[in-house]
Structures are given as C-alpha cells and as structure tokens.
Backbone as JSON, one array per atom type, in Angstrom:
{
  "sequence": "MSIVALARMTIHDSLRQPLTWFTGLAGLGLLALSYTFGLFNFETEDRLRMLATAGTAVGIITGLFLAVVSISQAIHDELTSRTALTLFAKPLGRGSYLVGKTLGILTTVWTLQGLLALTHVGLLAAGSITGFSGGGAVSDGRIPVPWAAVVAAHGLGLAHTGTLACISTVLALRLPLVANIVTCFAVFVIAHLLGSAGWLGAGVIPALPIFNLDDALQIPGTPVPWEVVTGALLYSALFGAGWLAIGSAMFARQDIP",
  "N": [[99.73, 145.58, 117.15], [99.06, 148.97, 117.07], [100.39, 152.08, 115.71], [99.46, 154.21, 117.25], [98.79, 152.97, 119.67], [101.31, 152.08, 120.5], [102.59, 154.55, 120.75], [101.06, 155.65, 122.84], [101.72, 153.88, 124.92], [104.42, 154.44, 125.09], [104.36, 157.08, 125.96], [103.29, 156.75, 128.55], [105.38, 155.29, 129.69], [107.48, 157.15, 129.54], [106.57, 159.14, 131.23], [106.92, 157.96, 133.63], [109.56, 158.1, 134.07], [112.23, 159.39, 136.0], [113.86, 161.32, 134.84], [112.26, 162.84, 133.14], [110.62, 164.36, 134.86], [112.57, 165.65, 136.37], [113.84, 167.19, 134.39], [111.72, 168.87, 133.65], [111.31, 170.31, 136.07], [113.8, 171.52, 136.23], [113.68, 173.18, 133.98], [111.61, 174.95, 134.74], [112.87, 176.12, 136.9], [114.98, 177.45, 135.63], [113.54, 179.32, 134.14], [112.5, 180.86, 136.22], [114.9, 181.9, 137.22], [115.65, 183.42, 135.02], [113.71, 185.42, 135.08], [114.36, 186.57, 137.53], [116.97, 187.54, 137.06], [116.31, 189.6, 135.39], [115.6, 191.62, 137.1], [117.86, 193.04, 137.7], [118.77, 194.55, 135.6], [119.22, 197.76, 134.01], [117.5, 199.19, 132.25], [114.04, 198.93, 131.76], [112.84, 197.95, 129.43], [114.94, 196.51, 128.35], [115.15, 194.48, 130.2], [112.79, 193.1, 129.72], [113.15, 192.25, 127.07], [115.34, 190.57, 127.42], [114.2, 188.58, 129.03], [112.27, 187.6, 127.28], [113.84, 186.44, 125.23], [115.48, 184.67, 126.71], [113.57, 182.98, 127.88], [112.38, 181.62, 125.69], [114.65, 180.29, 124.81], [115.18, 178.59, 126.96], [112.97, 176.85, 126.78], [113.54, 175.6, 124.31], [116.13, 174.39, 124.68], [115.62, 172.73, 126.89], [113.64, 171.02, 125.81], [115.07, 169.84, 123.65], [117.14, 168.48, 125.0], [115.7, 166.62, 126.63], [114.24, 165.19, 124.68], [116.22, 164.03, 122.99], [117.77, 162.47, 124.79], [115.79, 160.81, 125.95], [114.64, 159.41, 123.74], [116.92, 158.14, 122.72], [117.62, 156.5, 124.91], [115.29, 154.94, 125.24], [114.97, 153.46, 122.8], [117.48, 152.22, 122.61], [117.51, 150.64, 125.0], [115.34, 148.88, 124.54], [116.13, 147.52, 122.25], [118.51, 146.36, 123.13], [117.66, 144.74, 125.26], [116.02, 143.11, 123.85], [113.33, 143.5, 123.91], [111.98, 144.74, 121.9], [111.57, 142.78, 119.99], [109.4, 141.38, 120.97], [107.41, 143.26, 120.6], [107.35, 143.37, 117.83], [106.16, 140.99, 117.27], [103.46, 141.36, 117.51], [101.29, 141.84, 115.38], [103.87, 144.27, 114.6], [105.19, 146.55, 112.42], [108.63, 147.35, 111.65], [109.16, 149.95, 110.8], [106.83, 151.22, 111.69], [107.24, 150.91, 114.39], [109.42, 152.66, 114.89], [108.22, 155.13, 114.25], [106.09, 155.18, 116.1], [107.47, 155.16, 118.6], [108.88, 157.56, 118.39], [106.8, 159.46, 118.14], [105.52, 159.08, 120.6], [107.48, 159.84, 122.54], [107.9, 162.49, 121.68], [105.38, 163.59, 122.1], [105.24, 163.7, 124.89], [107.45, 165.37, 125.4], [106.79, 167.69, 123.94], [104.49, 168.44, 125.33], [105.59, 169.13, 127.8], [107.18, 171.28, 126.94], [105.13, 172.97, 126.15], [103.96, 173.59, 128.63], [106.09, 174.95, 129.82], [106.19, 177.1, 128.06], [103.74, 178.36, 128.62], [104.25, 179.12, 131.26], [106.34, 180.89, 130.79], [105.0, 182.89, 129.32], [103.32, 183.83, 131.33], [105.23, 184.93, 133.11], [106.28, 186.94, 131.5], [104.01, 188.54, 131.21], [103.67, 189.34, 133.86], [106.06, 190.77, 134.26], [105.65, 192.79, 132.4], [103.52, 194.18, 133.51], [104.39, 194.94, 136.11], [106.86, 196.03, 135.67], [109.11, 194.74, 136.54], [109.6, 195.55, 139.05], [108.47, 194.64, 141.34], [106.81, 195.98, 142.98], [104.17, 196.41, 142.36], [101.91, 197.64, 139.77], [103.31, 199.38, 136.95], [103.58, 202.93, 136.63], [103.22, 204.25, 134.19], [101.76, 202.64, 132.53], [101.45, 199.38, 130.89], [104.4, 197.61, 129.83], [105.17, 197.1, 126.47], [104.89, 193.88, 125.01], [106.32, 191.61, 122.71], [104.17, 189.72, 121.7], [103.32, 188.13, 119.51], [105.75, 187.35, 118.36], [106.82, 185.9, 120.48], [105.02, 183.73, 120.72], [105.36, 182.59, 118.16], [108.08, 181.94, 118.31], [108.13, 179.96, 120.29], [106.59, 178.03, 119.01], [108.28, 177.41, 116.85], [110.26, 176.36, 118.39], [109.21, 173.89, 119.14], [109.24, 172.61, 116.65], [111.97, 172.63, 116.19], [112.84, 170.86, 118.19], [111.51, 168.51, 117.33], [112.8, 168.01, 114.9], [115.5, 167.36, 115.6], [114.96, 165.23, 117.25], [114.05, 163.21, 115.51], [116.4, 162.63, 114.14], [117.87, 161.59, 116.28], [116.39, 159.26, 116.78], [116.94, 157.62, 114.54], [119.75, 157.38, 114.66], [119.97, 155.99, 117.03], [119.58, 153.39, 116.35], [121.97, 152.34, 115.5], [124.1, 153.39, 116.97], [125.78, 153.33, 120.17], [124.32, 154.23, 123.39], [125.47, 156.57, 124.74], [127.12, 157.55, 122.71], [125.25, 158.21, 120.76], [123.82, 160.32, 121.98], [125.89, 162.23, 122.3], [126.57, 162.61, 119.62], [124.21, 163.72, 118.55], [124.06, 166.19, 119.89], [126.4, 167.26, 118.94], [125.69, 167.56, 116.27], [123.77, 169.54, 116.63], [125.37, 171.72, 117.47], [127.14, 172.0, 115.27], [125.33, 172.54, 113.2], [124.37, 175.09, 113.91], [126.75, 176.51, 113.83], [127.32, 176.35, 111.11], [125.2, 177.88, 110.2], [125.94, 180.38, 111.19], [128.08, 180.84, 109.56], [126.91, 181.31, 107.2], [125.8, 179.16, 105.91], [123.08, 177.04, 105.4], [122.23, 174.15, 106.55], [123.65, 171.05, 105.47], [123.5, 168.6, 103.66], [123.03, 165.87, 105.54], [123.0, 167.38, 107.8], [120.86, 169.34, 109.65], [119.06, 172.41, 108.92], [119.11, 174.17, 111.31], [119.32, 176.91, 112.17], [117.16, 178.25, 110.97], [115.07, 178.18, 112.69], [115.28, 180.25, 114.4], [114.25, 183.21, 115.98], [115.28, 185.58, 116.96], [115.63, 188.28, 116.22], [113.02, 189.34, 115.91], [112.22, 189.12, 118.52], [114.01, 190.72, 119.93], [114.35, 193.26, 118.71], [112.48, 196.11, 118.85], [109.35, 196.53, 117.24], [109.92, 194.97, 115.06], [108.54, 192.98, 112.59], [106.96, 189.73, 112.66], [108.22, 187.28, 110.57], [106.08, 185.62, 108.99], [105.92, 183.97, 106.75], [108.41, 182.82, 106.7], [108.36, 181.45, 109.12], [106.28, 179.6, 108.59], [107.47, 178.19, 106.49], [109.65, 177.08, 107.87], [108.39, 175.35, 109.66], [107.24, 173.53, 107.87], [109.56, 172.57, 106.68], [110.72, 171.26, 108.89], [108.88, 169.16, 109.31], [109.11, 167.72, 106.88], [111.85, 167.11, 106.84], [112.13, 165.57, 109.18], [110.39, 163.44, 108.54], [111.76, 162.4, 106.37], [114.16, 161.48, 107.54], [113.11, 159.51, 109.26], [112.08, 157.76, 107.36], [114.43, 156.91, 106.11], [115.6, 155.69, 108.33], [113.74, 153.61, 108.76], [114.13, 152.04, 106.49], [116.78, 151.24, 106.91], [116.48, 149.84, 109.31], [114.88, 147.72, 108.6], [116.59, 145.9, 107.45], [118.25, 145.26, 109.44], [119.82, 143.19, 111.83], [118.74, 142.07, 115.0], [120.55, 141.55, 117.75]],
  "CA": [[99.74, 146.83, 117.93], [99.1, 150.11, 116.16], [101.31, 153.15, 116.06], [98.86, 155.0, 118.32], [98.9, 152.21, 120.91], [102.71, 152.12, 120.91], [102.87, 155.91, 121.2], [100.45, 155.81, 124.15], [102.54, 153.13, 125.87], [105.68, 155.18, 125.25], [104.05, 158.25, 126.8], [103.18, 156.29, 129.94], [106.72, 154.93, 130.16], [108.3, 158.36, 129.7], [106.09, 159.87, 132.41], [107.42, 157.28, 134.83], [111.0, 158.29, 134.17], [112.62, 160.56, 136.8], [114.48, 162.34, 133.99], [111.22, 163.72, 132.61], [110.21, 165.3, 135.9], [113.73, 166.47, 136.72], [114.03, 168.17, 133.32], [110.66, 169.85, 133.77], [111.6, 171.19, 137.2], [114.96, 172.34, 135.88], [113.21, 174.23, 133.07], [110.89, 175.95, 135.53], [113.86, 176.84, 137.69], [115.71, 178.36, 134.74], [112.64, 180.44, 133.84], [112.47, 181.72, 137.41], [116.17, 182.62, 137.26], [115.61, 184.43, 133.96], [112.91, 186.55, 135.57], [115.11, 187.21, 138.62], [118.07, 188.31, 136.48], [115.75, 190.82, 134.82], [115.47, 192.65, 138.14], [119.12, 193.74, 137.9], [119.07, 195.38, 134.44], [118.89, 199.16, 134.24], [116.35, 199.6, 131.45], [112.95, 197.97, 131.87], [112.66, 197.31, 128.13], [116.01, 195.52, 128.2], [114.78, 193.35, 131.04], [111.74, 192.35, 129.05], [113.73, 191.58, 125.91], [116.16, 189.48, 127.91], [113.31, 187.51, 129.47], [111.64, 187.01, 126.1], [114.82, 185.59, 124.55], [115.92, 183.6, 127.61], [112.48, 182.04, 128.08], [112.27, 180.73, 124.53], [115.85, 179.45, 124.79], [114.98, 177.55, 127.97], [112.05, 175.87, 126.22], [114.21, 174.84, 123.25], [117.2, 173.56, 125.23], [115.0, 171.7, 127.72], [113.02, 170.05, 124.93], [116.09, 169.09, 122.91], [117.82, 167.56, 125.91], [114.82, 165.53, 127.04], [113.88, 164.38, 123.52], [117.36, 163.23, 122.53], [118.14, 161.46, 125.8], [114.69, 159.85, 126.14], [114.54, 158.54, 122.57], [118.12, 157.3, 122.68], [117.55, 155.49, 125.96], [114.16, 154.03, 125.03], [115.25, 152.53, 121.71], [118.66, 151.42, 122.97], [117.14, 149.65, 126.01], [114.46, 147.87, 123.98], [116.9, 146.68, 121.33], [119.49, 145.59, 123.9], [116.94, 143.71, 126.04], [115.22, 142.35, 122.89], [111.9, 143.77, 124.11], [111.42, 145.13, 120.61], [111.13, 141.58, 119.28], [108.04, 141.09, 121.44], [106.5, 144.2, 119.95], [107.23, 143.02, 116.41], [105.32, 139.81, 117.16], [102.06, 141.72, 117.8], [102.56, 142.28, 114.77], [104.13, 145.69, 114.44], [106.31, 146.73, 111.51], [109.76, 148.08, 112.23], [108.96, 151.37, 110.54], [105.79, 151.68, 112.61], [107.87, 150.97, 115.71], [110.18, 153.91, 114.98], [107.28, 156.26, 114.26], [105.36, 155.17, 117.37], [108.35, 155.58, 119.69], [109.18, 158.98, 118.23], [105.6, 160.24, 118.47], [105.27, 158.99, 122.03], [108.42, 160.7, 123.26], [107.67, 163.88, 121.32], [104.15, 164.06, 122.76], [105.62, 164.05, 126.26], [108.36, 166.52, 125.38], [106.05, 168.88, 123.5], [103.61, 168.84, 126.43], [106.44, 169.84, 128.75], [107.53, 172.57, 126.35], [103.94, 173.81, 126.21], [103.83, 174.08, 130.0], [107.13, 175.96, 130.01], [105.79, 178.28, 127.29], [102.7, 179.05, 129.38], [104.92, 179.77, 132.39], [107.08, 182.01, 130.22], [104.03, 183.93, 129.01], [102.9, 184.4, 132.61], [106.3, 185.77, 133.63], [106.34, 188.14, 130.66], [102.87, 189.38, 131.57], [103.96, 189.93, 135.17], [107.08, 191.79, 134.07], [105.06, 193.9, 131.66], [102.64, 194.95, 134.4], [105.1, 195.49, 137.26], [108.14, 196.62, 135.31], [110.11, 193.97, 137.29], [109.92, 196.27, 140.29], [107.94, 193.9, 142.48], [106.02, 196.85, 143.83], [102.87, 196.7, 141.77], [101.89, 198.03, 138.36], [104.07, 200.58, 136.62], [102.69, 204.09, 136.57], [102.98, 204.7, 132.82], [101.11, 201.57, 131.76], [102.2, 198.15, 130.65], [105.49, 197.6, 128.86], [104.72, 196.25, 125.37], [105.54, 192.58, 124.84], [106.12, 191.11, 121.34], [103.48, 188.44, 121.91], [103.33, 187.32, 118.29], [107.08, 186.77, 118.23], [106.98, 184.9, 121.55], [104.26, 182.54, 120.33], [106.02, 181.99, 117.0], [109.36, 181.37, 118.73], [107.87, 178.7, 120.98], [106.17, 177.08, 117.99], [109.49, 176.97, 116.16], [111.0, 175.52, 119.33], [108.67, 172.53, 119.02], [109.76, 172.07, 115.4], [113.4, 172.43, 116.44], [112.94, 169.63, 118.95], [111.09, 167.39, 116.5], [113.83, 167.74, 113.89], [116.64, 166.66, 116.2], [114.47, 163.96, 117.8], [114.02, 162.21, 114.43], [117.79, 162.22, 113.93], [118.23, 160.73, 117.41], [115.73, 157.98, 116.6], [117.65, 156.83, 113.54], [121.09, 157.09, 115.15], [119.87, 155.03, 118.13], [119.57, 152.03, 115.79], [123.33, 151.88, 115.22], [125.09, 153.91, 117.9], [125.54, 153.15, 121.61], [123.53, 155.29, 124.02], [126.24, 157.81, 124.97], [127.58, 158.04, 121.41], [124.1, 158.82, 120.1], [123.55, 161.6, 122.62], [126.99, 163.14, 121.96], [126.47, 162.92, 118.18], [123.07, 164.63, 118.34], [124.4, 167.53, 120.33], [127.4, 167.74, 117.99], [124.92, 168.03, 115.12], [123.16, 170.81, 117.04], [126.39, 172.77, 117.46], [127.64, 172.18, 113.9], [124.28, 173.18, 112.4], [124.33, 176.52, 114.21], [127.99, 177.1, 113.32], [127.14, 176.51, 109.67], [124.31, 179.02, 110.02], [126.72, 181.6, 111.43], [128.98, 181.0, 108.42], [126.11, 181.58, 106.0], [125.34, 177.91, 105.3], [121.9, 176.48, 106.06], [122.14, 172.72, 106.27], [124.69, 170.49, 104.6], [123.17, 167.18, 103.53], [122.36, 165.29, 106.7], [122.97, 168.37, 108.87], [119.64, 170.15, 109.48], [119.19, 173.87, 108.91], [118.52, 174.59, 112.58], [119.19, 178.37, 112.37], [115.9, 178.82, 110.47], [114.11, 178.2, 113.79], [115.67, 181.35, 115.27], [113.48, 184.44, 115.8], [115.83, 186.55, 117.92], [115.43, 189.68, 115.77], [111.66, 189.75, 116.24], [112.11, 189.19, 119.98], [114.92, 191.7, 120.5], [114.26, 194.59, 118.12], [111.09, 196.59, 118.89], [108.71, 196.87, 115.98], [110.26, 194.03, 113.98], [107.41, 192.06, 112.37], [107.26, 188.3, 112.59], [108.18, 186.81, 109.17], [105.25, 184.42, 109.06], [106.23, 183.06, 105.65], [109.59, 182.08, 107.12], [107.9, 180.53, 110.16], [105.56, 178.51, 107.93], [108.45, 177.39, 105.77], [110.46, 176.34, 108.83], [107.57, 174.25, 110.17], [107.14, 172.55, 106.79], [110.89, 171.96, 106.57], [110.9, 170.33, 110.0], [108.06, 167.97, 109.06], [109.68, 166.95, 105.77], [113.17, 166.62, 107.23], [111.92, 164.49, 110.13], [109.82, 162.3, 107.83], [112.82, 161.82, 105.55], [115.05, 160.71, 108.41], [112.42, 158.3, 109.72], [112.0, 156.85, 106.22], [115.75, 156.31, 105.98], [115.75, 154.78, 109.46], [112.91, 152.43, 108.55], [114.81, 151.21, 105.49], [117.94, 150.64, 107.56], [116.04, 148.93, 110.37], [114.29, 146.53, 107.98], [117.66, 144.96, 107.13], [119.16, 145.17, 110.61], [119.62, 142.08, 112.75], [118.71, 142.43, 116.42], [121.31, 140.48, 118.41]],
  "C": [[99.9, 148.0, 116.98], [100.12, 151.13, 116.62], [100.78, 153.96, 117.24], [99.0, 154.29, 119.66], [100.34, 152.23, 121.42], [103.08, 153.51, 121.42], [102.3, 156.15, 122.59], [101.25, 155.08, 125.23], [103.86, 153.85, 126.14], [105.48, 156.41, 126.12], [103.99, 157.84, 128.27], [104.55, 155.94, 130.51], [107.56, 156.17, 130.43], [107.86, 159.17, 130.92], [106.53, 159.21, 133.71], [108.92, 157.48, 135.03], [111.33, 159.52, 135.02], [113.21, 161.68, 135.96], [113.45, 163.33, 133.47], [110.84, 164.78, 133.62], [111.36, 166.21, 136.32], [113.95, 167.56, 135.68], [112.97, 169.26, 133.38], [110.9, 170.83, 134.91], [112.8, 172.09, 136.93], [114.57, 173.47, 134.94], [112.47, 175.33, 133.8], [111.86, 176.79, 136.36], [114.64, 177.84, 136.85], [114.84, 179.56, 134.34], [112.58, 181.41, 135.02], [113.76, 182.54, 137.53], [116.21, 183.72, 136.19], [114.83, 185.65, 134.39], [113.68, 187.31, 136.66], [116.25, 188.06, 138.07], [117.56, 189.61, 135.87], [115.63, 191.95, 135.83], [116.72, 193.52, 138.23], [119.56, 194.54, 136.68], [118.61, 196.81, 134.69], [117.63, 199.59, 133.5], [115.28, 198.51, 131.48], [112.73, 197.24, 130.55], [113.72, 196.25, 127.89], [115.71, 194.27, 129.02], [113.77, 192.46, 130.34], [112.28, 191.6, 127.84], [114.59, 190.4, 126.33], [115.3, 188.29, 128.33], [112.64, 186.82, 128.29], [112.59, 186.04, 125.41], [115.21, 184.4, 125.42], [114.82, 182.55, 127.79], [112.29, 181.09, 126.91], [113.47, 179.8, 124.44], [115.73, 178.31, 125.79], [114.07, 176.45, 127.43], [112.73, 174.99, 125.18], [115.25, 173.89, 123.83], [116.64, 172.42, 126.08], [114.38, 170.62, 126.85], [114.02, 169.21, 124.18], [116.77, 168.07, 123.81], [116.93, 166.36, 126.24], [114.49, 164.62, 125.86], [115.03, 163.47, 123.11], [117.7, 162.13, 123.52], [117.05, 160.4, 125.94], [114.57, 158.89, 124.96], [115.73, 157.6, 122.49], [118.03, 156.17, 123.69], [116.46, 154.47, 125.69], [114.47, 153.0, 123.95], [116.44, 151.64, 122.04], [118.3, 150.32, 123.96], [116.29, 148.54, 125.41], [115.17, 146.97, 122.98], [117.88, 145.8, 122.09], [118.82, 144.45, 124.66], [116.07, 142.82, 125.17], [113.72, 142.49, 123.14], [111.23, 144.13, 122.8], [110.92, 143.93, 119.82], [109.72, 141.18, 119.7], [107.04, 142.01, 120.78], [106.3, 143.84, 118.49], [106.34, 141.8, 116.21], [103.84, 140.12, 117.32], [101.07, 141.51, 116.65], [102.65, 143.8, 114.68], [105.34, 145.83, 113.53], [107.42, 147.56, 112.14], [109.66, 149.58, 111.97], [107.92, 151.97, 111.46], [106.32, 151.8, 114.03], [108.62, 152.28, 115.89], [109.26, 155.12, 115.07], [106.56, 156.33, 115.6], [106.21, 155.62, 118.54], [108.64, 157.08, 119.61], [107.98, 159.85, 118.61], [105.32, 160.22, 119.97], [106.17, 159.9, 122.84], [108.15, 162.17, 122.96], [106.4, 164.43, 121.95], [104.44, 164.5, 124.19], [106.46, 165.32, 126.29], [107.63, 167.79, 124.97], [105.07, 169.37, 124.56], [104.39, 169.63, 127.47], [106.83, 171.21, 128.21], [106.33, 173.52, 126.35], [103.73, 174.4, 127.59], [104.88, 175.15, 130.3], [106.79, 177.24, 129.25], [104.72, 179.06, 128.03], [103.29, 179.78, 130.6], [105.68, 181.01, 131.92], [106.16, 183.18, 129.91], [103.56, 184.62, 130.3], [103.96, 185.33, 133.2], [106.45, 187.05, 132.82], [105.2, 189.1, 131.0], [103.11, 190.08, 132.9], [105.01, 191.03, 135.04], [106.55, 193.0, 133.34], [104.23, 194.8, 132.57], [103.43, 195.66, 135.5], [106.39, 196.21, 136.91], [109.3, 195.99, 136.06], [110.48, 194.65, 138.6], [109.47, 195.5, 141.52], [107.07, 194.73, 143.38], [104.69, 197.24, 143.24], [103.02, 197.17, 140.34], [102.71, 199.29, 138.14], [103.11, 201.73, 136.35], [102.33, 204.5, 135.15], [102.39, 203.61, 131.93], [102.01, 200.38, 131.52], [103.3, 198.36, 129.63], [105.07, 196.67, 127.72], [105.56, 194.98, 125.25], [105.29, 192.1, 123.41], [105.46, 189.73, 121.37], [103.51, 187.55, 120.68], [104.67, 186.62, 118.11], [107.32, 185.68, 119.27], [106.27, 183.61, 121.18], [104.93, 181.82, 119.17], [107.33, 181.31, 117.4], [109.16, 180.04, 119.45], [107.38, 177.63, 119.99], [107.35, 176.54, 117.2], [110.35, 176.11, 117.08], [110.52, 174.07, 119.3], [109.2, 171.86, 117.75], [111.25, 171.76, 115.51], [113.63, 171.09, 117.15], [112.59, 168.42, 118.1], [112.14, 167.01, 115.47], [114.98, 166.93, 114.46], [116.21, 165.32, 116.79], [114.44, 162.87, 116.74], [115.43, 161.73, 114.1], [118.22, 161.26, 115.02], [117.62, 159.34, 117.27], [116.5, 157.08, 115.66], [119.04, 156.45, 114.04], [121.07, 156.05, 116.27], [119.88, 153.59, 117.63], [120.98, 151.47, 115.65], [124.35, 152.3, 116.27], [124.76, 153.53, 119.34], [124.88, 154.39, 122.2], [124.31, 156.61, 124.12], [126.69, 158.41, 123.64], [126.45, 158.74, 120.65], [123.83, 160.21, 120.67], [124.61, 162.63, 122.25], [126.89, 163.56, 120.5], [125.35, 163.92, 117.91], [123.4, 166.05, 118.77], [125.55, 168.12, 119.51], [126.72, 168.27, 116.73], [124.29, 169.38, 115.42], [124.17, 171.95, 116.94], [126.86, 173.06, 116.04], [126.61, 172.91, 113.04], [124.23, 174.68, 112.65], [125.62, 177.22, 113.79], [127.91, 177.31, 111.81], [126.23, 177.71, 109.38], [125.04, 180.33, 110.21], [127.66, 181.89, 110.26], [128.23, 181.25, 107.12], [125.63, 180.34, 105.28], [124.16, 177.38, 106.08], [121.78, 175.01, 105.66], [123.26, 172.29, 105.34], [124.42, 168.99, 104.5], [122.39, 166.7, 104.73], [122.28, 166.27, 107.86], [121.75, 169.25, 108.67], [119.93, 171.64, 109.53], [118.53, 174.45, 110.16], [118.42, 176.11, 112.76], [117.88, 178.96, 111.85], [114.83, 178.86, 111.56], [114.38, 179.35, 114.77], [114.86, 182.61, 114.95], [113.98, 185.55, 116.72], [115.58, 188.0, 117.5], [114.03, 190.18, 116.15], [111.46, 189.88, 117.74], [112.88, 190.37, 120.56], [114.71, 193.12, 119.99], [112.81, 195.06, 118.1], [110.56, 196.95, 117.5], [109.04, 195.95, 114.83], [109.12, 193.05, 113.78], [107.87, 190.61, 112.33], [107.17, 187.86, 111.13], [107.39, 185.5, 109.08], [105.51, 183.45, 107.91], [107.46, 182.23, 105.97], [109.22, 181.05, 108.19], [107.19, 179.33, 109.54], [106.52, 177.59, 107.18], [109.3, 176.53, 106.7], [109.68, 175.15, 109.39], [107.43, 173.14, 109.13], [108.47, 171.82, 106.61], [111.11, 170.92, 107.65], [110.13, 169.04, 109.77], [108.66, 167.09, 107.97], [111.03, 166.35, 106.14], [113.02, 165.43, 108.19], [111.36, 163.24, 109.46], [110.88, 161.61, 106.97], [113.78, 160.97, 106.38], [114.38, 159.43, 108.91], [112.27, 157.29, 108.59], [113.34, 156.15, 106.0], [115.99, 155.3, 107.1], [114.95, 153.51, 109.29], [113.55, 151.48, 107.54], [116.03, 150.52, 106.08], [117.53, 149.55, 108.55], [115.46, 147.64, 109.79], [115.33, 145.47, 107.67], [118.61, 144.73, 108.29], [118.8, 143.97, 111.47], [119.66, 142.58, 114.19], [119.38, 141.3, 117.19], [120.61, 139.99, 119.68]]
}
C-alpha cells in the first residue's frame, strides 16, 4: 500500500468522524460571531480590523484542534487495536505509515481551513461594502481591507497547523491519547510564551510566533513581509519533516503490543 493510498483512506475515515463536521460547524459559528461582534464597535475601521484578526485566529485554532485530536486518535486507535500490523503486511514501511496518516489528516484539516478562509473573505467583503451597518453599501465607498495580509495570514495558519500536527504524530507513538493532546497544546502555549519573551523556538519547541501577522492585519499601511512569510513556510516544512524523520526512526525500533 502506497503513501497516497493510505492518505486517501485516512481522508475517507476522517470525513466519517463526527468531530470533523462538528469542528467545521463550530468554526463557521465563531466566524459568524466575529462578524456580529463587529456591529457593536464604534469605528468602522476598528470593526474591520477586529474581524480580520479574529477570522484568521478562528482558522488557526480550529485547524490546530482538529489536526492534533484527529492524528492522536487515529494513530492511537490503530496501534491499540493492532490494525497497523495489517497495514504493515501490505507491505507498508513504518515511516511511510506515519507520513501517510499525517498527510491524510492534514489534507482534511487544510480543506476545512480553506473553507473557513473563504467564508472569512466573504464576511470581510460584506463588512467592507456595508460598513457593518446592515443597511446596504456605505456612502463613501468601500472600507479598505488588507487582502494581502489576510491571504498571507491564512497561508501561515496552514503551516502553523502542519507544524504542530507533525509533533502530534510522533508523540502519538509513545503517549496515551489524552496525554498527547494535552502535551501538544502545552507546546503551543509554551512556544508562544517563549516568543513573547524574545525566544523563537528552543530545541524541540517550534518557533510558532513566526506564523503571526497581526501587525500587517491591524496597522493600516503595514506591508506584508513576504520574505518572513516565505521563511516561515520553509521552516514549517523542514521542522515537520525533521519530526517525522525522528518519529520514523523511533517507530522502527518500537514493539507494537
């Protein structure tokens, strides 16, 4: 069984999980609430900035939650039930198994994040045209939206999710389900605390603050630092590949009870 076939099977399995659909609906609900809260701000520009920041945050948090929980549960269940042994008899290498499961879950999660991003863009466009008044177009023209920053922020959100998902994949080999989920979210919090203290990454702790574009979203006229965005995407790919390589080496010597 190839990596692509395993990834496709994982996608089908994840789409059958109620958690996937519940998380998607929760994300849409949070976006709707973000738009509604914008109606109660005094300055229209402030409403738009709040929606821009809140919408990207919803995409990131929703993706991180679904990716970590889905990967943890999928790998834990297959190792516990020994279903993974059947897959290895296809034959499928243990490293290929980790890559296929991760790609399958991430494809589902990234698709959901893409749908949330499109919804976010639609809400921003509506707010720009109506001024959040609900009474039609604003008289002095559309409110400018930092579209480049919004697109870049959602792209970095995908990388953010992929980085933590690879950590979750490796930890799922050794930690129980709940412990893995708690550890991943502890890593998320610690990484951002380190960023606030001026430290970007600390060994196994990823430099998650580099995926933050709040300045470009919040401050009018702030250009998108595309070199930083490109570097962050490359960092995510290399960091995730490194963790999966470490996980493959660990898994090759691990007995499945």
